[in-house]
VMD Tcl script that draws the C-alpha trace (Angstrom):
set ca {
  {-13.21 4.28 3.75}
  {-14.10 5.89 -0.20}
  {-11.72 3.89 -2.36}
  {-9.32 5.84 -3.38}
  {-6.21 4.17 -5.49}
  {-3.89 2.12 -4.58}
  {-0.46 4.80 -4.98}
  {-2.39 7.15 -2.84}
  {-3.23 5.28 0.38}
  {0.91 4.62 -0.04}
  {2.67 7.48 -0.75}
  {0.21 8.41 2.93}
  {1.68 5.50 4.49}
  {4.43 6.22 3.76}
  {4.38 9.31 4.09}
  {3.39 8.84 8.24}
  {6.88 6.12 8.60}
  {8.30 8.71 7.33}
  {7.54 11.11 10.39}
  {6.84 8.55 13.42}
  {10.49 7.75 12.02}
  {11.35 11.98 13.35}
  {9.36 10.97 16.29}
  {11.36 7.99 16.94}
  {14.19 10.39 17.22}
  {12.48 13.48 20.50}
  {11.72 10.24 22.49}
  {14.94 8.78 21.23}
  {17.16 9.77 25.26}
  {14.25 7.94 26.59}
  {14.18 4.21 28.02}
  {12.46 1.78 25.78}
  {12.65 4.03 23.00}
  {12.31 0.41 20.57}
  {9.12 -0.27 22.10}
  {7.47 3.47 21.31}
  {8.24 3.31 17.82}
  {6.69 0.11 17.23}
  {3.84 0.78 18.97}
  {4.24 4.44 16.71}
  {4.19 2.36 13.60}
  {0.53 -0.18 15.47}
  {-0.51 3.74 16.96}
  {1.11 6.51 14.31}
  {0.49 9.46 15.78}
  {-1.22 12.08 12.44}
  {-0.93 15.45 13.35}
  {-0.79 18.94 10.91}
  {2.43 18.47 9.66}
  {1.82 14.84 8.32}
  {-1.96 16.60 6.71}
  {0.15 19.43 4.68}
  {3.12 17.49 3.02}
  {-0.04 14.97 2.09}
  {-2.67 17.32 0.59}
  {-0.46 18.88 -1.01}
  {1.56 16.24 -2.23}
  {0.79 16.72 -6.49}
  {0.21 13.14 -6.17}
  {-3.17 13.75 -4.17}
  {-3.09 16.68 -6.71}
  {-3.38 14.49 -9.91}
  {-5.04 11.10 -8.04}
  {-7.47 12.26 -5.81}
  {-7.95 15.77 -5.36}
  {-10.86 16.02 -3.54}
  {-8.30 15.44 -0.46}
  {-6.80 18.55 -0.54}
  {-9.42 19.98 0.57}
  {-9.04 17.49 4.21}
  {-9.14 18.85 8.12}
  {-6.84 16.64 10.28}
  {-10.12 14.96 12.04}
  {-10.47 13.93 8.44}
  {-7.01 13.03 7.90}
  {-7.36 10.96 11.31}
  {-10.45 8.98 10.32}
  {-9.13 7.47 6.28}
  {-5.75 6.49 8.88}
  {-8.32 4.43 11.14}
  {-10.12 3.34 8.46}
  {-7.02 2.41 6.80}
  {-5.71 0.16 9.57}
  {-9.46 -1.40 10.98}
  {-9.41 -2.86 6.94}
  {-5.91 -4.19 6.77}
  {-4.96 -6.57 4.48}
  {-7.00 -8.50 2.09}
  {-6.84 -11.79 2.22}
  {-5.34 -11.45 5.13}
  {-6.70 -13.16 8.90}
  {-5.67 -9.94 11.28}
  {-4.57 -12.17 13.57}
  {-2.18 -13.40 12.03}
  {0.06 -10.62 10.27}
  {0.81 -7.54 12.44}
  {-1.62 -4.02 10.72}
  {1.27 -1.17 11.39}
  {2.04 1.00 9.19}
  {4.96 -0.30 7.51}
  {3.01 -3.94 7.05}
  {0.60 -2.03 5.71}
  {2.45 -0.06 2.86}
  {4.60 -3.42 2.37}
  {0.79 -4.69 0.90}
  {-0.19 -1.46 -0.67}
  {3.35 -1.68 -2.31}
  {2.95 -4.85 -3.87}
  {-0.48 -3.76 -4.85}
  {0.65 -1.22 -7.01}
  {3.18 -3.37 -9.07}
  {1.16 -6.09 -9.59}
  {-1.05 -2.96 -10.92}
  {1.57 -1.67 -13.10}
  {1.94 -5.15 -14.61}
  {-1.31 -6.23 -14.46}
  {-3.03 -3.25 -16.16}
  {-0.34 -0.68 -16.81}
  {2.04 -2.08 -18.73}
  {-0.16 -4.14 -21.58}
  {-1.74 -0.51 -22.31}
  {1.50 0.95 -21.99}
  {2.57 -1.65 -25.05}
  {-0.25 -2.08 -26.79}
  {-0.42 1.94 -26.93}
  {3.21 1.82 -28.09}
  {3.00 -0.79 -31.18}
  {-0.30 1.19 -32.39}
  {1.79 3.87 -32.48}
  {4.82 1.95 -34.16}
  {2.21 0.90 -36.57}
  {0.54 3.55 -37.23}
  {4.60 4.82 -38.77}
  {5.72 2.41 -41.20}
}
mol new
graphics top color blue
foreach p $ca { graphics top sphere $p radius 0.5 }
foreach p [lrange $ca 0 end-1] q [lrange $ca 1 end] { graphics top cylinder $p $q radius 0.2 }
display resetview
């Protein structure tokens, strides 16, 4: 799997989650709807709608423009790679890997990056700007 920014992976997982929720509503009239939804979260259906929403999103255009030309087969491979990679630092047997747990993991990584890297950078830039005005 190529090393894409966490915010791009998180966006993809959010789009997938929303699509799986929509698909589960289609199955709503069928029995065992909850089981079908859980299976969709563990083995999501990746379709053209997910692809088109992902490759046209401004975040993808800005942070990973090479993905804008992605085909459906490549997207399916990327999603499979994300699921196979799982959650770093966790025993693959001890935690259920699905769209929600992966999204939570990437959300946590994103928040940690913002707190530890981005905010200190912004503070130092603001300090330089404010010191230059006095």
